[in-house]
C-alpha positions as CSV (number, residue, x, y, z in Angstrom):
1,M,-141.8,107.1,-73.4
2,R,-141.3,105.2,-70.2
3,Y,-144.2,103.1,-68.9
4,K,-145.7,104.6,-65.8
5,P,-145.8,101.9,-63.1
6,K,-148.0,104.1,-60.9
7,L,-150.7,103.9,-63.5
8,A,-150.6,100.3,-63.6
9,F,-151.5,98.1,-60.9
10,L,-153.4,95.0,-60.7
11,L,-153.1,95.4,-64.3
12,Q,-155.4,98.2,-64.5
13,L,-157.2,97.9,-61.4
14,L,-159.9,98.4,-63.2
15,L,-162.9,99.6,-63.0
16,L,-163.3,98.9,-59.6
17,V,-163.0,102.1,-58.1
18,T,-164.7,105.4,-57.8
19,L,-163.4,108.3,-59.7
20,G,-160.4,109.8,-58.1
21,C,-156.6,110.1,-58.2
22,Q,-154.4,107.8,-60.0
23,T,-152.3,105.5,-57.9
24,L,-149.5,103.1,-57.8
25,S,-150.6,99.7,-56.7
26,S,-147.4,98.0,-56.7
27,R,-145.3,98.6,-53.7
28,L,-145.9,98.6,-50.0
29,S,-143.8,98.1,-46.9
30,L,-142.6,94.9,-45.5
31,A,-143.9,93.2,-42.4
32,P,-143.9,95.5,-39.3
33,S,-141.3,93.2,-37.6
34,T,-138.7,94.3,-40.1
35,P,-136.5,97.0,-38.6
36,T,-136.7,100.4,-40.2
37,P,-133.3,101.9,-41.0
38,P,-132.5,105.4,-39.9
39,S,-134.0,108.3,-41.8
40,P,-131.6,109.6,-44.4
41,T,-129.7,112.7,-43.3
42,A,-129.0,115.8,-45.2
43,T,-126.6,118.8,-45.1
44,F,-129.4,121.2,-44.2
45,P,-132.8,120.8,-42.6
46,L,-135.2,118.9,-44.9
47,P,-138.5,117.1,-44.5
48,S,-137.8,113.7,-43.0
49,A,-137.8,111.0,-45.7
50,T,-138.0,107.7,-43.8
51,A,-136.8,104.7,-45.7
52,T,-139.0,101.7,-45.2
53,P,-137.3,98.4,-46.0
54,P,-138.3,96.0,-48.7
55,P,-141.7,96.8,-49.7
56,T,-142.5,95.2,-53.0
57,I,-141.2,95.2,-56.5
58,A,-142.1,97.3,-59.4
59,L,-144.9,95.9,-61.6
60,P,-145.1,97.3,-65.1
61,T,-148.3,96.0,-66.7
62,P,-149.8,96.7,-70.0
63,T,-152.6,99.1,-69.2
64,P,-153.1,102.1,-66.9
65,S,-155.6,101.8,-64.1
66,P,-157.9,104.0,-62.2
67,A,-157.1,104.8,-58.7
68,F,-158.6,104.3,-55.4
69,P,-160.4,107.3,-54.1
70,S,-158.8,109.2,-51.3
71,T,-160.1,111.5,-48.6
72,T,-156.7,113.1,-48.4
73,P,-156.6,116.2,-50.6
74,T,-153.6,117.1,-52.6
75,P,-152.2,120.4,-51.2
76,Q,-153.2,123.2,-53.4
77,D,-150.2,125.4,-52.7
78,L,-147.1,123.6,-51.6
79,P,-144.6,126.5,-50.8
80,L,-141.6,126.9,-52.9
81,E,-139.3,126.3,-49.9
82,Q,-140.9,123.0,-49.2
83,Q,-140.8,121.9,-52.8
84,L,-137.1,122.6,-52.9
85,Q,-136.6,120.7,-49.6
86,I,-138.4,117.6,-50.9
87,F,-136.6,117.8,-54.2
88,E,-133.2,118.1,-52.6
89,E,-133.7,115.1,-50.3
90,L,-135.2,113.0,-53.1
91,W,-132.3,113.8,-55.4
92,R,-129.8,112.9,-52.6
93,I,-131.6,109.6,-51.9
94,V,-131.2,108.6,-55.5
95,R,-127.5,109.7,-55.5
96,D,-126.6,107.7,-52.5
97,E,-128.9,104.7,-52.5
98,Y,-130.1,104.0,-56.0
99,L,-129.4,100.4,-57.0
100,Y,-127.3,101.3,-60.0
101,P,-124.3,103.6,-59.1
102,D,-124.0,104.7,-62.8
103,Y,-127.7,105.7,-62.7
104,N,-128.3,103.7,-65.9
105,G,-125.9,106.0,-67.8
106,V,-127.7,109.3,-67.1
107,D,-126.0,112.4,-65.6
108,W,-127.8,112.6,-62.3
109,E,-126.0,115.9,-61.4
110,A,-127.3,117.5,-64.6
111,I,-130.8,116.2,-64.0
112,G,-130.7,117.7,-60.5
113,S,-129.7,121.1,-61.9
114,E,-132.5,120.9,-64.5
115,Y,-135.3,120.1,-62.1
116,R,-134.0,122.5,-59.4
117,Q,-134.3,125.3,-61.9
118,R,-137.8,124.2,-63.0
119,I,-138.9,124.3,-59.3
120,R,-137.5,127.7,-58.8
121,S,-139.3,129.0,-61.9
122,G,-142.6,128.2,-60.1
123,L,-144.7,125.1,-60.1
124,T,-148.1,124.3,-58.7
125,S,-148.3,121.4,-56.2
126,E,-149.7,119.2,-59.0
127,E,-147.0,120.2,-61.4
128,F,-144.3,119.7,-58.7
129,Y,-145.4,116.1,-57.9
130,Q,-145.5,115.3,-61.6
131,A,-142.1,116.8,-62.1
132,M,-140.7,114.7,-59.3
133,D,-142.1,111.6,-60.9
134,E,-140.7,112.7,-64.3
135,M,-137.3,113.2,-62.7
136,L,-137.3,109.6,-61.4
137,S,-138.4,108.4,-64.8
138,R,-135.2,109.8,-66.3
139,L,-133.5,106.8,-64.6
140,N,-135.1,104.6,-67.2
141,D,-135.7,101.7,-64.8
142,D,-139.5,101.6,-65.2
143,H,-139.7,101.0,-61.5
144,S,-138.8,104.0,-59.4
145,V,-141.8,106.3,-58.9
146,F,-143.0,109.4,-56.9
147,L,-146.5,109.6,-55.4
148,S,-148.4,112.6,-54.3
149,P,-150.1,112.6,-50.9
150,Q,-153.4,111.6,-52.6
151,E,-151.7,108.6,-54.3
152,V,-150.1,107.6,-51.0
153,A,-153.5,107.5,-49.2
154,A,-154.9,105.5,-52.0
155,E,-152.0,103.1,-51.9
156,E,-152.4,102.5,-48.2
157,A,-156.1,101.6,-48.8
158,E,-155.2,99.0,-51.4
159,F,-152.8,97.2,-49.1
160,S,-155.3,97.0,-46.2
161,G,-157.5,94.4,-48.1
162,N,-160.5,96.7,-47.9
163,L,-161.2,97.8,-51.4
164,E,-164.0,100.2,-51.8
165,Y,-165.2,101.5,-55.2
166,V,-168.2,102.1,-57.4
167,G,-168.1,100.3,-60.7
168,V,-168.9,96.9,-62.3
169,G,-166.2,94.8,-60.6
170,V,-163.8,93.5,-63.3
171,L,-160.0,93.3,-63.6
172,L,-159.1,94.1,-67.2
173,S,-156.1,94.0,-69.5
174,A,-156.0,96.0,-72.7
175,V,-155.6,94.2,-76.0
176,P,-154.9,97.0,-78.4
177,E,-154.3,94.8,-81.4
178,R,-157.8,93.5,-81.2
179,E,-159.4,96.8,-79.9
180,R,-160.7,95.3,-76.7
181,A,-160.1,94.9,-73.0
182,T,-160.1,91.3,-71.7
183,I,-161.4,90.3,-68.3
184,I,-158.8,88.7,-66.0
185,L,-161.2,88.1,-63.2
186,T,-164.5,89.4,-61.9
187,F,-165.2,90.4,-58.3
188,P,-167.6,88.2,-56.4
189,N,-171.1,89.5,-56.1
190,S,-170.3,92.4,-58.4
191,P,-172.6,93.6,-61.3
192,A,-170.2,91.9,-63.8
193,A,-170.3,88.6,-62.0
194,E,-174.1,88.7,-61.6
195,A,-174.4,89.4,-65.4
196,G,-172.4,86.2,-66.1
197,L,-169.2,87.9,-67.2
198,Q,-166.2,85.6,-66.7
199,A,-162.4,85.5,-67.1
200,H,-161.4,85.5,-70.8
201,D,-164.5,87.5,-71.9
202,S,-163.8,90.8,-73.5
203,I,-165.4,94.3,-73.4
204,L,-165.4,96.0,-76.8
205,S,-167.3,99.2,-76.0
206,I,-169.3,101.1,-73.4
207,D,-172.3,103.2,-74.3
208,G,-171.2,103.2,-77.9
209,Q,-167.6,104.3,-77.2
210,P,-164.6,102.1,-77.7
211,I,-163.2,100.7,-74.4
212,L,-159.7,101.7,-75.3
213,D,-158.5,105.3,-75.9
214,E,-156.2,106.4,-78.7
215,T,-153.1,105.2,-76.8
216,G,-154.5,101.7,-76.3
217,A,-155.3,102.3,-72.6
218,V,-158.5,101.1,-70.9
219,R,-161.2,103.9,-70.8
220,T,-161.9,103.5,-67.1
221,D,-163.9,106.7,-67.1
222,L,-166.6,104.8,-69.0
223,L,-167.0,102.1,-66.3
224,L,-166.8,104.3,-63.2
225,G,-169.6,106.6,-62.1
226,E,-172.3,107.1,-59.5
227,P,-174.1,104.2,-57.7
228,E,-177.2,102.9,-59.5
229,T,-176.3,104.4,-62.8
230,T,-176.4,102.1,-65.9
231,L,-174.2,101.4,-68.8
232,Q,-174.5,99.3,-71.9
233,A,-171.5,97.2,-72.8
234,I,-170.8,95.2,-75.9
235,V,-169.0,92.0,-74.7
236,Q,-167.7,88.9,-76.3
237,T,-166.9,85.4,-75.1
238,P,-164.2,83.6,-77.1
239,G,-165.7,81.7,-79.9
240,E,-169.0,83.5,-79.7
241,S,-170.6,86.6,-81.3
242,P,-170.6,89.9,-79.5
243,R,-173.6,90.7,-77.4
244,T,-175.0,93.7,-75.5
245,I,-175.6,93.7,-71.8
246,T,-176.7,96.3,-69.3
247,L,-174.8,96.8,-66.1
248,V,-175.7,98.9,-63.0
249,R,-172.8,100.4,-61.2
250,R,-172.7,99.6,-57.6
251,R,-170.6,100.3,-54.5
252,I,-168.5,97.2,-53.7
253,S,-166.1,96.5,-50.9
254,G,-163.9,93.6,-49.9
255,S,-160.5,92.0,-50.5
256,F,-158.9,91.4,-53.9
257,P,-160.1,88.0,-55.0
258,V,-158.2,84.8,-55.6
259,P,-160.4,82.7,-58.0
260,Y,-160.0,78.9,-57.8
261,E,-161.7,75.7,-59.0
262,V,-161.1,72.0,-59.4
263,L,-160.4,70.8,-62.9
264,S,-160.5,67.2,-64.2
265,S,-157.5,66.0,-66.2
266,P,-157.9,63.6,-69.2
267,K,-157.2,60.7,-66.9
268,G,-159.7,61.9,-64.3
269,K,-157.3,63.4,-61.8
270,R,-158.5,66.2,-59.5
271,I,-156.4,69.2,-60.4
272,G,-156.7,72.5,-58.5
273,Y,-156.5,75.7,-60.4
274,V,-155.7,79.0,-58.6
275,L,-155.4,82.4,-60.4
276,L,-153.0,84.8,-58.7
277,A,-153.4,88.3,-60.3
278,S,-151.9,90.1,-57.3
279,L,-149.7,89.7,-54.3
280,L,-150.5,93.2,-53.0
281,D,-153.6,92.6,-50.9
282,S,-152.5,91.5,-47.4
283,T,-155.2,88.8,-47.4
284,I,-154.0,87.0,-50.6
285,D,-151.9,84.3,-49.0
286,N,-154.7,83.5,-46.5
287,Q,-157.1,83.2,-49.5
288,V,-154.7,80.8,-51.2
289,E,-154.6,78.7,-48.0
290,E,-158.4,78.6,-47.9
291,A,-158.6,77.7,-51.6
292,L,-156.2,74.8,-51.0
293,R,-158.3,73.5,-48.0
294,R,-161.6,73.8,-49.9
295,M,-160.4,72.1,-53.1
296,S,-158.9,69.3,-51.0
297,T,-162.2,68.6,-49.1
298,P,-163.4,65.9,-49.0
299,T,-161.1,64.4,-51.7
300,P,-157.4,65.3,-51.8
301,L,-156.1,67.0,-55.0
302,D,-153.8,65.1,-57.3
303,G,-152.0,68.2,-58.6
304,L,-152.2,72.0,-58.7
305,I,-152.0,74.7,-61.4
306,L,-150.9,78.1,-60.2
307,D,-151.7,80.7,-62.9
308,N,-149.2,83.6,-62.6
309,R,-149.6,84.8,-66.2
310,Y,-151.2,88.1,-65.0
311,N,-149.5,88.2,-61.6
312,S,-148.6,91.9,-61.2
313,G,-146.7,91.3,-58.0
314,G,-147.0,92.8,-54.6
315,T,-145.4,92.7,-51.2
316,D,-142.6,90.6,-49.6
317,P,-144.7,89.1,-46.8
318,V,-147.5,88.0,-49.1
319,A,-145.1,86.4,-51.6
320,R,-143.4,84.5,-48.7
321,G,-146.8,83.4,-47.5
322,V,-147.7,81.9,-50.9
323,L,-144.3,80.3,-51.3
324,S,-144.5,78.7,-47.8
325,F,-147.3,76.4,-49.0
326,F,-144.9,74.8,-51.6
327,T,-141.3,75.1,-50.4
328,S,-139.1,76.3,-47.6
329,G,-135.6,77.4,-46.7
330,R,-133.3,80.1,-48.0
331,L,-134.5,80.8,-51.5
332,G,-132.2,83.7,-52.5
333,Y,-131.2,87.1,-51.3
334,F,-131.6,90.7,-52.1
335,V,-128.5,92.7,-52.8
336,N,-127.9,96.5,-53.0
337,R,-125.2,98.5,-54.9
338,N,-122.8,97.9,-52.0
339,Q,-123.2,94.1,-52.4
340,E,-124.9,94.0,-49.0
341,R,-127.2,90.9,-48.8
342,R,-130.5,90.2,-47.1
343,W,-131.7,86.6,-47.2
344,F,-135.1,85.7,-48.6
345,A,-136.2,82.7,-46.6
346,V,-139.5,80.8,-46.1
347,R,-140.8,78.4,-43.4
348,R,-143.0,75.6,-44.8
349,R,-146.7,75.4,-44.1
350,N,-148.1,72.2,-45.5
351,I,-151.8,72.8,-46.3
352,A,-153.7,69.7,-47.4
353,G,-150.5,68.2,-48.8
354,S,-149.4,71.3,-50.7
355,A,-145.8,70.8,-49.8
356,S,-145.5,67.7,-52.0
357,L,-148.4,68.3,-54.4
358,P,-147.3,68.1,-58.1
359,L,-147.3,71.7,-59.2
360,V,-147.4,73.6,-62.6
361,V,-146.9,77.3,-62.7
362,L,-148.1,79.3,-65.7
363,I,-146.1,82.3,-66.7
364,G,-145.9,85.0,-69.4
365,P,-144.9,88.6,-70.3
366,N,-147.4,89.9,-67.7
367,T,-145.8,87.9,-64.9
368,V,-143.8,90.5,-63.0
369,S,-142.3,91.5,-59.6
370,F,-142.8,88.9,-56.9
371,G,-144.9,87.0,-59.5
372,E,-141.6,86.3,-61.3
373,I,-139.7,85.6,-58.1
374,I,-142.2,83.0,-57.0
375,S,-142.2,81.3,-60.4
376,G,-138.4,81.4,-60.7
377,V,-137.8,80.1,-57.2
378,L,-140.2,77.2,-57.6
379,K,-138.5,76.2,-60.9
380,E,-135.0,76.6,-59.5
381,R,-135.8,74.3,-56.5
382,R,-137.4,71.8,-59.0
383,R,-140.6,72.2,-57.1
384,A,-142.7,73.3,-60.1
385,Y,-142.8,72.8,-63.9
386,L,-143.3,76.1,-65.7
387,I,-145.5,76.4,-68.8
388,G,-146.1,79.5,-70.9
389,M,-143.9,82.2,-72.3
390,P,-140.8,84.0,-70.9
391,T,-141.3,86.8,-68.4
392,E,-139.7,90.2,-69.2
393,G,-137.6,90.6,-66.1
394,N,-138.8,93.0,-63.4
395,I,-137.4,92.0,-60.0
396,E,-135.9,95.1,-58.6
397,L,-137.0,95.7,-55.0
398,L,-138.2,99.2,-54.2
399,W,-137.8,100.9,-50.9
400,S,-140.2,103.7,-49.8
401,Y,-139.3,107.1,-48.6
402,D,-142.0,109.2,-46.9
403,F,-141.8,113.0,-46.9
404,A,-143.3,115.5,-44.4
405,D,-146.0,116.6,-46.8
406,G,-147.4,113.1,-47.2
407,S,-145.8,112.3,-50.5
408,R,-143.7,109.2,-51.1
409,A,-140.9,108.0,-53.3
410,W,-140.3,104.4,-54.3
411,I,-136.7,103.9,-55.3
412,A,-135.1,100.7,-56.8
413,R,-132.6,99.8,-54.1
414,E,-132.0,96.1,-54.3
415,T,-132.4,93.2,-56.8
416,F,-133.0,89.5,-56.3
417,V,-130.4,86.8,-56.6
418,P,-131.5,83.1,-56.7
419,V,-129.5,81.0,-54.1
420,H,-128.5,78.1,-56.3
421,N,-127.7,80.1,-59.5
422,P,-126.3,83.4,-58.2
423,N,-124.9,84.2,-61.7
424,Q,-128.3,84.3,-63.2
425,D,-129.7,87.8,-63.7
426,W,-133.5,87.5,-63.8
427,E,-133.8,91.2,-64.4
428,K,-132.1,90.7,-67.8
429,T,-133.2,87.2,-68.7
430,G,-136.7,87.0,-67.2
431,I,-138.0,83.6,-66.1
432,Q,-137.9,80.9,-68.8
433,P,-140.6,78.3,-69.0
434,D,-139.8,74.6,-69.1
435,L,-142.5,74.2,-71.9
436,P,-143.0,77.2,-74.1
437,I,-146.7,77.6,-75.1
438,E,-148.3,80.8,-76.3
439,S,-151.9,81.5,-75.4
440,Q,-153.9,84.6,-76.1
441,W,-156.1,85.2,-73.0
442,D,-159.0,86.8,-74.9
443,E,-159.2,84.1,-77.5
444,V,-159.5,81.1,-75.3
445,T,-161.6,79.9,-72.3
446,L,-160.5,78.0,-69.3
447,A,-161.6,74.8,-71.1
448,T,-159.7,75.6,-74.3
449,D,-156.6,77.3,-73.0
450,P,-153.6,75.5,-74.5
451,A,-151.4,76.3,-71.5
452,I,-153.9,74.8,-69.1
453,L,-154.5,71.8,-71.3
454,A,-150.7,71.2,-71.4
455,A,-150.6,71.5,-67.6
456,L,-153.3,68.9,-67.2
457,E,-151.4,66.5,-69.5
458,Y,-148.2,67.1,-67.6
459,L,-149.8,66.4,-64.3
460,D,-151.4,63.2,-65.7
461,R,-147.9,61.9,-66.2
462,R,-146.9,62.6,-62.6
C-alpha cells in the first residue's frame, strides 16, 4: 500500500490541531514573483485547473497526522457532470505534464477508463475526492496527491505561519517497534512544554489507550479535544522509568517553531544547534536568522549543527532562505520530462558570520524533500560535513493545479539536479553522509545523542 503523503506532514503534525479534516502539509506555491504559466487547456469546457509553479516537494514521513481545521465545508453533493469535468482535466494533466512519460510503467489510458466508469456509476463528493487521490496513487511515486476543498483550505492555513489548534503542542513521530510516539519538538508555551516534555521524550499511552493504532500510526484523536479538557499520559524520558502526567488541552496559535540552543564542545567551543523539522511555514527562514543572531550575541559561535534528521521539507522560497545563510550561487536546477531546466540559485546573506561558520548537517531516513536538497547541496559545495544515515530519496518537485470547486492536485512535474554532479540521481540514491552514525531518537537525549557528539568532535577539529 502506498504511503499517503497528504496524511503526513510535519511528520504527523501532531496533535496540534483541532479535530477536523486530514491535510497534506507538504506542498505550497512558490514566491508570488514567480510567473504563473497559462492554465491547461482541454478539448471541451472544463473547470480551470491553474498550474502554480514550483511549490514544494513531496514529503513522505512515517506517521499520519491530523489536519488543520477548516471553515470551508466539503461539498455534500458535487454533481456528476462536475465530477467528470474535474476527472477529465486531472487525467489529462497527468498525461501531458507528469514527470515520467512512462507513468512509472502503468497504463494511464486504462486507469482513466477505470475511474471514468467508477464516477459514472455514482460517487458522493467524499468518495469522488478519495477516488481522485487513489487514481494518482496508482502512479506509485508517493508524491502526487489530490486534495479536497477542505484539505486545500487547511493547507493554506499551514503556510501562512498562523497555526491554530486545540491540543497539547507536540510534534510526534511514531516508533511502532517500541510501541510509542517520540517527541520531535514541543511548541513554546504549550501544555506539553509547561509540563516539562522535551524532544526525545516518548508518549506511550493516553488515558489508558496505546498512543499507536493497529497500523502503527499515532492516535491523534486521543490528544485532540475541546479546550480545558484533561488527559493522562504515560511518558518516558530516555534512560528513565515511565511516569504519568496530566495535561490540559488548550487553544494555541503561532508559527511552527525552530528550536535552538548553544552547546559546548569537549574543547569548550560554542556550537550552535538548530533543529529544522519543517520548511513549510513561511516564517522558518526568518526564525533561523533570529536564532543565528541570538546564539552569536554577545559571543560569536565557533560552529553550527543543523539537525535535518526530521526535516519533512516545505517550500522553495523557505529552502532558499535557509540556504542563503550558508552558501550562494547556482546550486542546481529543476528539470521536467522535456528536459527543460529552471535554475535553483541563492544570494548569500551572512548572518553573524554564518557564511563561513564551520557547519555540520545531520541527516537520516526522515530527511526528505527540500530537507534533502539543502543537505545535499551543502555537502556538494563542501560547505558542510554530513553525519547520520542515508536519506531515502524524495526530491521530486510538485506543481499545484487548482480546480473550480476548490480542490487541488499536486503533480510531480520536475526533479532536482545538482549543478556540479548532474549525473547523480538523488531520487534514487538519497543523500549519503560523510560519517555514517545511527541514532535512535527515542533512546537518546540531546546530551547523549551519538550523532551530535560526533558533530561536536568534528567541529573541535576545525
